[in-house]
N, C-alpha and C positions, 0 to 999 in steps of 0.2 A: 503495500499500500504506500509506502513510504516512497519508492522508487517511482511509482505512478505519478504521486504529486510532485516530485521533483522535475519529472520528464514535461507534464502538463505545464508547471509554472515556467520550465524554459523555455517550451514552445510558445506559450503566450508572450512571455516577454521578450523573446527572441524574436518575434516575427515583425514587429514595427520597423527594426533594424534594417530588415531583409526588404521590406515592403517600399520603405524610403530610400534605399540605398540607389544613388545615380551614378552616373558613367563620369568619366574626368571631366569633361567639356560640358556640363551641364549649367543650365541657367538658373536664375532666381525666380522664375514663373511660379513653382510649385510653393516655395514659402511665400511669396507674395501672392498666390490664391489664397492661402490658409490665413494670411494677414487682412486681407481684403474682405474675406468672409466674415471674419470676427467684426471688423471695422463696419459692415454691412449690417450685421444682426444687431449692434449697439446703436447704428443710427436710425434703423427702423423702428427700434424699440421707444427710442428718443421720440420720434415723430408721432408712434402710438400714443405714449403717454402725454405729449402736450397737447396735441390736435385730434386726436380720436380715431375711430375705424375708417371713417369716410376718406380721410385725408391720407390715410397710410395705404390704403388700396391704389391711390393716384403716385404716391411719393416711392413706395417699394420699388415698382419697375425702374425707375427714374435711378434711384440710388445704385439699384443692381447693376443696371446697364451702364453707367458712368463707372463704377469701380472696375467692372470688368475692362473698358476700355483705357483703364490707367493701369493694367498689368503691363508687366516688362515683356519684350519679345522673348521667344524661345533662345 
């Protein structure tokens, strides 16, 4: 049972490192996408908290589109 727990913990904790491994000439698009996704979530919540649901339906696509176009190239 101890070996099974150790093996499953190693696979779970080791898999993000394998999934996020990049080539030598990798750009900043992946980390930029994570950063801008977090920023979009915070901005959309701020719009919802300040102005309400109706304005959020209009502003959410604008915020997401603007932050997508700001991503760095590959």
